[in-house]
DODREN-314160 format. One line per field, with one value per residue (C-alpha): residue number from 1; residue in three letters; x, y, z. Coordinates in nm, 2 decimals, always signed. Layout:
N
n: NUM | ...
res: ALA | ...
u: X | ...
v: Y | ...
w: Z | ...
This chain:
365
n: 1 | 2 | 3 | 4 | 5 | 6 | 7 | 8 | 9 | 10 | 11 | 12 | 13 | 14 | 15 | 16 | 17 | 18 | 19 | 20 | 21 | 22 | 23 | 24 | 25 | 26 | 27 | 28 | 29 | 30 | 31 | 32 | 33 | 34 | 35 | 36 | 37 | 38 | 39 | 40 | 41 | 42 | 43 | 44 | 45 | 46 | 47 | 48 | 49 | 50 | 51 | 52 | 53 | 54 | 55 | 56 | 57 | 58 | 59 | 60 | 61 | 62 | 63 | 64 | 65 | 66 | 67 | 68 | 69 | 70 | 71 | 72 | 73 | 74 | 75 | 76 | 77 | 78 | 79 | 80 | 81 | 82 | 83 | 84 | 85 | 86 | 87 | 88 | 89 | 90 | 91 | 92 | 93 | 94 | 95 | 96 | 97 | 98 | 99 | 100 | 101 | 102 | 103 | 104 | 105 | 106 | 107 | 108 | 109 | 110 | 111 | 112 | 113 | 114 | 115 | 116 | 117 | 118 | 119 | 120 | 121 | 122 | 123 | 124 | 125 | 126 | 127 | 128 | 129 | 130 | 131 | 132 | 133 | 134 | 135 | 136 | 137 | 138 | 139 | 140 | 141 | 142 | 143 | 144 | 145 | 146 | 147 | 148 | 149 | 150 | 151 | 152 | 153 | 154 | 155 | 156 | 157 | 158 | 159 | 160 | 161 | 162 | 163 | 164 | 165 | 166 | 167 | 168 | 169 | 170 | 171 | 172 | 173 | 174 | 175 | 176 | 177 | 178 | 179 | 180 | 181 | 182 | 183 | 184 | 185 | 186 | 187 | 188 | 189 | 190 | 191 | 192 | 193 | 194 | 195 | 196 | 197 | 198 | 199 | 200 | 201 | 202 | 203 | 204 | 205 | 206 | 207 | 208 | 209 | 210 | 211 | 212 | 213 | 214 | 215 | 216 | 217 | 218 | 219 | 220 | 221 | 222 | 223 | 224 | 225 | 226 | 227 | 228 | 229 | 230 | 231 | 232 | 233 | 234 | 235 | 236 | 237 | 238 | 239 | 240 | 241 | 242 | 243 | 244 | 245 | 246 | 247 | 248 | 249 | 250 | 251 | 252 | 253 | 254 | 255 | 256 | 257 | 258 | 259 | 260 | 261 | 262 | 263 | 264 | 265 | 266 | 267 | 268 | 269 | 270 | 271 | 272 | 273 | 274 | 275 | 276 | 277 | 278 | 279 | 280 | 281 | 282 | 283 | 284 | 285 | 286 | 287 | 288 | 289 | 290 | 291 | 292 | 293 | 294 | 295 | 296 | 297 | 298 | 299 | 300 | 301 | 302 | 303 | 304 | 305 | 306 | 307 | 308 | 309 | 310 | 311 | 312 | 313 | 314 | 315 | 316 | 317 | 318 | 319 | 320 | 321 | 322 | 323 | 324 | 325 | 326 | 327 | 328 | 329 | 330 | 331 | 332 | 333 | 334 | 335 | 336 | 337 | 338 | 339 | 340 | 341 | 342 | 343 | 344 | 345 | 346 | 347 | 348 | 349 | 350 | 351 | 352 | 353 | 354 | 355 | 356 | 357 | 358 | 359 | 360 | 361 | 362 | 363 | 364 | 365
res: MET | LYS | VAL | PRO | PHE | ILE | ASP | LEU | LYS | ARG | ALA | HIS | GLU | PRO | LEU | LYS | GLU | GLU | LEU | LEU | GLU | ALA | PHE | ALA | ASN | THR | LEU | ASP | HIS | GLY | GLY | PHE | CYS | LEU | GLY | PRO | ASP | VAL | ASN | ALA | PHE | GLU | GLU | GLY | PHE | ALA | LYS | GLU | GLN | GLY | VAL | ALA | GLY | ALA | VAL | GLY | VAL | GLY | SER | GLY | THR | GLU | ALA | LEU | HIS | LEU | ILE | ALA | LEU | ALA | LEU | GLY | VAL | GLY | PRO | GLY | ASP | GLU | VAL | ILE | VAL | PRO | ASP | PHE | THR | PHE | ILE | ALA | SER | ALA | TRP | PHE | ALA | GLN | TYR | VAL | GLY | ALA | LYS | ILE | VAL | PHE | ALA | ASP | ILE | ASP | PRO | GLN | THR | PHE | THR | ILE | ASP | PRO | GLN | CYS | ILE | GLU | LYS | LEU | ILE | THR | ASP | LYS | THR | LYS | ALA | ILE | VAL | VAL | THR | HIS | LEU | PHE | GLY | GLN | ALA | ALA | ASP | MET | ASP | PRO | ILE | LEU | ALA | LEU | ALA | LYS | ASP | ARG | GLY | ILE | LYS | VAL | VAL | GLU | ASP | SER | ALA | GLN | ALA | HIS | MET | ALA | LEU | TYR | LYS | GLY | ARG | PRO | VAL | GLY | ASP | ILE | GLY | ASP | ALA | GLY | ALA | PHE | SER | PHE | TYR | PRO | THR | LYS | ASN | LEU | GLY | GLY | LEU | GLY | GLU | GLY | GLY | ALA | VAL | THR | SER | ARG | ASP | ALA | GLU | LEU | LEU | GLU | GLN | ILE | LYS | ILE | LEU | ARG | ALA | HIS | GLY | SER | LYS | GLU | ARG | TYR | LEU | ASN | HIS | TYR | VAL | GLY | TYR | ASN | ASN | ARG | LEU | GLU | GLY | LEU | GLN | ALA | ALA | SER | LEU | ASN | VAL | LYS | LEU | PRO | HIS | LEU | ARG | GLY | LYS | THR | ALA | ARG | ARG | GLN | LYS | ILE | ALA | ARG | CYS | TYR | LEU | GLY | GLY | ILE | ASN | ASN | PRO | ASP | ILE | SER | LEU | PRO | VAL | PRO | ALA | ARG | TYR | GLY | GLU | SER | VAL | TYR | HIS | MET | PHE | THR | ILE | ARG | HIS | ALA | GLU | ARG | ASP | ARG | LEU | LYS | ALA | TYR | LEU | ALA | GLU | ASN | GLY | VAL | GLY | SER | ASP | ILE | VAL | TYR | PRO | TYR | PRO | LEU | HIS | LEU | GLN | PRO | CYS | PHE | ASN | PHE | LEU | GLY | TYR | LYS | GLU | GLY | ASP | PHE | PRO | VAL | SER | GLU | GLU | LEU | ALA | LYS | THR | CYS | LEU | SER | LEU | PRO | ILE | VAL | PRO | GLU | LEU | THR | ASP | GLU | GLU | VAL | GLN | TYR | VAL | ILE | ASP | THR | LEU | ASN | ALA | PHE | GLU
u: -1.30 | -1.09 | -0.97 | -0.72 | -0.72 | -0.34 | -0.09 | +0.27 | +0.39 | +0.22 | +0.37 | +0.72 | +0.74 | +0.82 | +1.10 | +1.25 | +1.56 | +1.63 | +1.58 | +1.82 | +2.08 | +2.04 | +2.08 | +2.39 | +2.53 | +2.46 | +2.64 | +2.94 | +2.98 | +2.87 | +2.67 | +2.40 | +2.32 | +2.29 | +2.55 | +2.53 | +2.19 | +2.03 | +2.21 | +2.08 | +1.73 | +1.71 | +1.81 | +1.58 | +1.28 | +1.31 | +1.32 | +1.03 | +0.81 | +0.90 | +1.02 | +1.32 | +1.50 | +1.45 | +1.62 | +1.57 | +1.48 | +1.37 | +0.99 | +0.71 | +0.65 | +1.02 | +0.99 | +0.71 | +0.89 | +1.21 | +1.02 | +0.86 | +1.20 | +1.35 | +1.06 | +1.10 | +0.76 | +0.74 | +0.58 | +0.34 | +0.27 | -0.06 | -0.07 | -0.39 | -0.43 | -0.70 | -0.92 | -0.96 | -0.61 | -0.35 | -0.23 | +0.12 | -0.01 | -0.09 | +0.24 | +0.39 | +0.27 | +0.27 | +0.63 | +0.76 | +0.52 | +0.29 | -0.08 | -0.29 | -0.59 | -0.81 | -1.01 | -1.29 | -1.26 | -1.43 | -1.71 | -1.62 | -1.24 | -1.20 | -0.91 | -0.89 | -1.15 | -1.00 | -1.31 | -1.27 | -0.90 | -0.98 | -1.20 | -0.93 | -0.63 | -0.51 | -0.20 | -0.04 | -0.09 | +0.26 | +0.18 | -0.09 | -0.05 | -0.23 | -0.28 | -0.32 | -0.55 | -0.60 | -0.40 | -0.62 | -0.45 | -0.60 | -0.72 | -0.39 | -0.45 | -0.69 | -0.48 | -0.17 | -0.35 | -0.46 | -0.11 | +0.09 | -0.01 | +0.01 | +0.35 | +0.21 | +0.41 | +0.22 | +0.34 | +0.22 | +0.17 | +0.21 | +0.26 | -0.03 | +0.02 | +0.33 | +0.29 | -0.04 | -0.10 | -0.27 | -0.35 | -0.06 | +0.19 | +0.33 | +0.25 | +0.54 | +0.66 | +0.37 | +0.40 | +0.71 | +0.79 | +0.65 | +0.67 | +0.66 | +0.63 | +0.77 | +0.60 | +0.55 | +0.18 | +0.23 | +0.21 | +0.59 | +0.68 | +1.00 | +1.06 | +1.03 | +1.02 | +1.13 | +1.05 | +1.16 | +1.14 | +1.09 | +1.12 | +1.22 | +1.41 | +1.77 | +1.86 | +1.57 | +1.68 | +2.03 | +1.91 | +1.71 | +2.03 | +2.20 | +1.90 | +1.86 | +2.22 | +2.25 | +2.27 | +2.61 | +2.76 | +3.09 | +3.18 | +3.17 | +3.10 | +2.73 | +2.59 | +2.23 | +2.03 | +1.97 | +1.82 | +1.90 | +1.65 | +1.86 | +1.72 | +1.89 | +2.09 | +1.90 | +1.57 | +1.69 | +1.82 | +1.47 | +1.32 | +1.56 | +1.44 | +1.07 | +1.09 | +1.11 | +0.78 | +0.59 | +0.45 | +0.31 | +0.17 | +0.01 | -0.16 | -0.29 | -0.44 | -0.61 | -0.75 | -0.89 | -1.05 | -1.21 | -1.36 | -1.50 | -1.64 | -1.80 | -1.91 | -2.04 | -2.40 | -2.55 | -2.76 | -2.68 | -2.30 | -2.14 | -1.84 | -1.54 | -1.56 | -1.25 | -1.15 | -1.16 | -0.84 | -0.62 | -0.53 | -0.56 | -0.32 | -0.57 | -0.37 | -0.72 | -1.05 | -1.29 | -1.66 | -1.93 | -2.23 | -2.48 | -2.44 | -2.06 | -2.00 | -2.26 | -2.12 | -1.77 | -1.89 | -2.07 | -1.76 | -1.56 | -1.81 | -1.78 | -1.40 | -1.34 | -1.09 | -1.16 | -1.04 | -1.18 | -0.94 | -1.00 | -1.25 | -1.18 | -1.14 | -0.84 | -1.03 | -1.19 | -0.86 | -0.79 | -0.44 | -0.59 | -0.85 | -0.65 | -0.74 | -1.10 | -1.28 | -1.60 | -1.82 | -2.01 | -1.73 | -1.64 | -1.95 | -1.80 | -1.50 | -1.72 | -1.97 | -1.69 | -1.53 | -1.87 | -1.94 | -1.61 | -1.48 | -1.17 | -1.18 | -0.89 | -0.70 | -0.35 | -0.21 | -0.16 | -0.53 | -0.65 | -0.93 | -1.14 | -1.08 | -1.18 | -1.50 | -1.58 | -1.55 | -1.79 | -2.04 | -2.03 | -2.09 | -2.38 | -2.55 | -2.54 | -2.88
v: -0.35 | -0.60 | -0.52 | -0.76 | -0.86 | -0.82 | -0.76 | -0.79 | -0.72 | -0.38 | -0.31 | -0.40 | -0.25 | +0.10 | -0.03 | -0.28 | -0.09 | +0.01 | -0.35 | -0.48 | -0.22 | -0.33 | -0.69 | -0.61 | -0.44 | -0.74 | -0.96 | -0.74 | -0.73 | -1.10 | -1.06 | -1.32 | -1.45 | -1.16 | -0.89 | -0.52 | -0.52 | -0.69 | -0.46 | -0.16 | -0.30 | -0.38 | -0.02 | +0.14 | -0.07 | -0.01 | +0.37 | +0.37 | +0.14 | +0.34 | +0.05 | +0.03 | -0.24 | -0.51 | -0.83 | -0.98 | -1.35 | -1.58 | -1.53 | -1.41 | -1.76 | -1.79 | -1.47 | -1.61 | -1.93 | -1.76 | -1.53 | -1.83 | -1.98 | -1.66 | -1.61 | -1.96 | -2.09 | -2.47 | -2.79 | -2.73 | -2.38 | -2.24 | -1.98 | -1.79 | -1.73 | -1.57 | -1.82 | -1.61 | -1.55 | -1.70 | -2.03 | -1.92 | -1.73 | -2.07 | -2.22 | -1.99 | -2.24 | -2.56 | -2.55 | -2.53 | -2.79 | -2.55 | -2.59 | -2.37 | -2.21 | -2.04 | -1.72 | -1.57 | -1.23 | -0.89 | -0.88 | -0.52 | -0.53 | -0.90 | -0.90 | -1.10 | -1.01 | -0.91 | -1.03 | -1.37 | -1.37 | -1.30 | -1.61 | -1.83 | -1.73 | -2.00 | -2.04 | -2.21 | -1.92 | -1.81 | -1.59 | -1.42 | -1.39 | -1.08 | -1.06 | -0.71 | -0.85 | -0.71 | -0.40 | -0.32 | -0.30 | -0.51 | -0.34 | -0.36 | -0.17 | -0.42 | -0.71 | -0.56 | -0.50 | -0.86 | -0.98 | -0.74 | -0.86 | -1.22 | -1.21 | -1.32 | -1.22 | -1.04 | -1.11 | -0.90 | -1.08 | -0.77 | -0.96 | -0.76 | -0.43 | -0.25 | +0.11 | +0.05 | +0.26 | +0.19 | +0.51 | +0.67 | +0.40 | +0.18 | -0.19 | -0.42 | -0.19 | -0.23 | -0.59 | -0.79 | -0.86 | -0.82 | -1.04 | -0.90 | -1.07 | -0.95 | -1.21 | -1.06 | -0.98 | -0.79 | -0.41 | -0.42 | -0.73 | -0.87 | -1.09 | -1.41 | -1.49 | -1.26 | -1.15 | -0.95 | -0.96 | -0.62 | -0.54 | -0.28 | -0.56 | -0.54 | -0.87 | -1.05 | -0.91 | -1.03 | -1.38 | -1.38 | -1.29 | -1.60 | -1.83 | -1.74 | -1.83 | -2.19 | -2.07 | -1.93 | -1.61 | -1.66 | -1.88 | -2.25 | -2.20 | -2.28 | -2.17 | -2.28 | -2.52 | -2.28 | -2.26 | -2.14 | -1.85 | -1.58 | -1.31 | -1.33 | -1.04 | -1.03 | -1.02 | -0.74 | -0.55 | -0.57 | -0.45 | -0.16 | -0.04 | -0.07 | +0.07 | +0.44 | +0.39 | +0.23 | +0.54 | +0.67 | +0.33 | +0.30 | +0.64 | +0.52 | +0.21 | +0.43 | +0.66 | +0.36 | +0.23 | +0.57 | +0.56 | +0.21 | +0.32 | +0.63 | +0.48 | +0.12 | +0.16 | -0.19 | -0.25 | -0.63 | -0.57 | -0.51 | -0.29 | -0.31 | -0.08 | +0.13 | +0.11 | +0.44 | +0.36 | +0.29 | +0.37 | +0.07 | +0.03 | -0.19 | -0.49 | -0.62 | -0.45 | -0.73 | -0.70 | -0.95 | -1.08 | -1.36 | -1.50 | -1.45 | -1.72 | -1.59 | -1.24 | -1.36 | -1.53 | -1.22 | -1.01 | -1.25 | -1.24 | -0.87 | -0.87 | -0.78 | -1.00 | -1.09 | -1.35 | -1.53 | -1.46 | -1.69 | -1.96 | -2.17 | -2.06 | -2.22 | -2.44 | -2.62 | -2.68 | -3.06 | -3.02 | -2.91 | -3.18 | -3.32 | -3.01 | -3.12 | -2.81 | -2.84 | -2.63 | -2.37 | -2.31 | -1.97 | -1.82 | -1.49 | -1.65 | -1.91 | -1.65 | -1.44 | -1.73 | -1.80 | -1.45 | -1.26 | -1.14 | -0.93 | -0.67 | -0.52 | -0.26 | -0.26 | +0.09 | +0.05 | +0.06 | +0.36 | +0.58 | +0.45 | +0.09 | +0.17 | +0.34 | +0.04 | -0.19 | +0.03 | +0.05 | -0.32 | -0.40 | -0.15 | -0.31 | -0.66 | -0.80
w: -12.55 | -12.37 | -12.01 | -11.88 | -11.51 | -11.51 | -11.79 | -11.69 | -12.04 | -12.04 | -11.69 | -11.80 | -12.14 | -12.03 | -11.80 | -12.04 | -12.13 | -11.77 | -11.65 | -11.91 | -11.81 | -11.44 | -11.54 | -11.74 | -11.43 | -11.22 | -11.48 | -11.46 | -11.08 | -11.03 | -10.71 | -10.80 | -10.45 | -10.22 | -10.31 | -10.39 | -10.56 | -10.26 | -10.02 | -10.21 | -10.23 | -9.86 | -9.77 | -10.04 | -9.95 | -9.58 | -9.65 | -9.90 | -9.68 | -9.37 | -9.17 | -8.94 | -9.14 | -9.41 | -9.50 | -9.84 | -9.88 | -10.16 | -10.12 | -9.90 | -9.78 | -9.68 | -9.49 | -9.28 | -9.22 | -9.11 | -8.88 | -8.71 | -8.66 | -8.53 | -8.28 | -8.15 | -8.26 | -8.26 | -8.14 | -7.85 | -7.95 | -8.10 | -8.38 | -8.46 | -8.83 | -9.04 | -9.22 | -9.54 | -9.68 | -9.90 | -9.76 | -9.69 | -9.38 | -9.23 | -9.34 | -9.08 | -8.81 | -9.01 | -9.12 | -8.77 | -8.62 | -8.43 | -8.42 | -8.65 | -8.49 | -8.75 | -8.68 | -8.88 | -9.05 | -9.03 | -9.29 | -9.38 | -9.42 | -9.49 | -9.24 | -8.92 | -8.66 | -8.32 | -8.14 | -8.28 | -8.18 | -7.82 | -7.79 | -7.93 | -7.71 | -7.47 | -7.26 | -7.56 | -7.80 | -7.91 | -8.21 | -8.41 | -8.79 | -8.92 | -9.29 | -9.44 | -9.71 | -10.06 | -9.96 | -9.66 | -9.32 | -9.04 | -8.72 | -8.53 | -8.20 | -8.05 | -8.17 | -8.01 | -7.69 | -7.67 | -7.74 | -7.52 | -7.17 | -7.27 | -7.43 | -7.77 | -8.08 | -8.36 | -8.72 | -9.01 | -9.34 | -9.56 | -9.89 | -10.05 | -9.87 | -9.98 | -9.86 | -9.68 | -9.37 | -9.03 | -8.85 | -9.04 | -8.95 | -9.23 | -9.22 | -9.15 | -8.87 | -8.62 | -8.49 | -8.40 | -8.76 | -9.11 | -9.42 | -9.77 | -10.11 | -10.44 | -10.65 | -11.00 | -10.95 | -10.63 | -10.61 | -10.60 | -10.80 | -10.93 | -11.23 | -11.03 | -10.66 | -10.38 | -10.03 | -9.73 | -9.35 | -9.17 | -8.80 | -8.55 | -8.37 | -8.50 | -8.33 | -8.51 | -8.84 | -8.78 | -8.70 | -9.03 | -9.22 | -9.06 | -9.11 | -9.48 | -9.55 | -9.42 | -9.06 | -9.12 | -8.97 | -9.16 | -9.45 | -9.38 | -9.01 | -8.94 | -8.61 | -8.66 | -8.88 | -9.16 | -9.50 | -9.85 | -9.86 | -10.01 | -10.24 | -10.57 | -10.71 | -11.04 | -10.86 | -10.64 | -10.95 | -11.11 | -10.78 | -10.76 | -11.10 | -11.00 | -10.64 | -10.75 | -10.93 | -10.64 | -10.49 | -10.82 | -10.91 | -10.56 | -10.61 | -10.95 | -10.79 | -10.53 | -10.80 | -10.99 | -10.66 | -10.60 | -10.95 | -10.89 | -10.55 | -10.69 | -11.02 | -10.96 | -10.86 | -10.94 | -10.63 | -10.63 | -10.61 | -10.27 | -10.28 | -10.05 | -9.75 | -9.69 | -9.33 | -9.14 | -8.96 | -9.26 | -9.62 | -9.86 | -10.15 | -10.33 | -10.43 | -10.51 | -10.56 | -10.45 | -10.48 | -10.38 | -10.56 | -10.48 | -10.83 | -10.85 | -11.10 | -11.34 | -11.30 | -11.38 | -11.69 | -11.80 | -11.75 | -11.96 | -12.24 | -12.24 | -12.24 | -11.87 | -11.68 | -11.32 | -11.07 | -10.76 | -10.47 | -10.28 | -10.36 | -10.05 | -9.69 | -9.53 | -9.28 | -9.58 | -9.76 | -9.79 | -9.65 | -9.32 | -9.29 | -8.99 | -8.79 | -8.77 | -8.89 | -9.08 | -9.31 | -9.10 | -8.85 | -9.01 | -9.17 | -9.28 | -9.45 | -9.62 | -9.74 | -9.89 | -10.06 | -10.23 | -10.34 | -10.39 | -10.73 | -10.79 | -11.06 | -11.27 | -11.06 | -11.20 | -11.24 | -11.62 | -11.68 | -11.89 | -11.77 | -12.06 | -11.95 | -11.60 | -11.72 | -11.94 | -11.63 | -11.44 | -11.72 | -11.78 | -11.41 | -11.39 | -11.69 | -11.53 | -11.44
């Protein structure tokens, strides 16, 4: 049996006719850059995610960049960022000239460790970027408590956490602003790039709308230095087709995760630990093994796809050499980068494929 790590063709095949019909509708009305499809998606996503409001942009990375601009983060400021995450979380600070300050992660949840954050706060700390990693919400309450009395902004990188909950609250609506990605492999993915900014702050969302469209409030009158970060109509059309299926697909991911948690019993494999405070949506199901590379090769030989997400902590990325970090500075992140391996968890997997993954892992020696 062959079990793919991800198979976008399998995911899209049942929706193909509906997608083509949506694209034909976009072609007819001509709203290719913003327009009615984007408006409908912004409203629908905000409702489904449970957030106060959403503004569509060109990618999750753009969402983070525009949030930094809207919050006034810039040179002379410091931004605390988790060391184990996708690099766009750090671009939040880098793109606007702020100093990146990395923090280690919690060994159970793989999300930023509030105790590490507290030690890093200075009078220059302007923002904390919290990544809800692999679909698991970070522990927000202690982070918000640290930030509140100091006037520090809290930004939720929710790119991997559509519909995830923290103590019953939807991510993206807890901090000052949230950034979502709709890259094709995300839990809610388009057919190209796409993203959104969420917030309870209506003024911030209005500023994002202006910044995403060349800093213009009205045509050919530019009030700010802006950017071309608009969500495209065709991408929004595809997301409008997929959005009604998100809840069911999320439930399927969670069911597969429960099967893995209950079925994988190889004593040398460390399973992810569900946080008691939240409800993961399992963008990734990431295990750990001391001989990760040998395990990955074994799975490939037996037809099971897997991926290493992420093989390098951010402080050891060559692009951040100028920050002066070295190996050993963030032991939890470094250990995870050496031992982590993500298993297939896409909702299109059959029960037989899930059981095959479990049996294959349990047979590994």
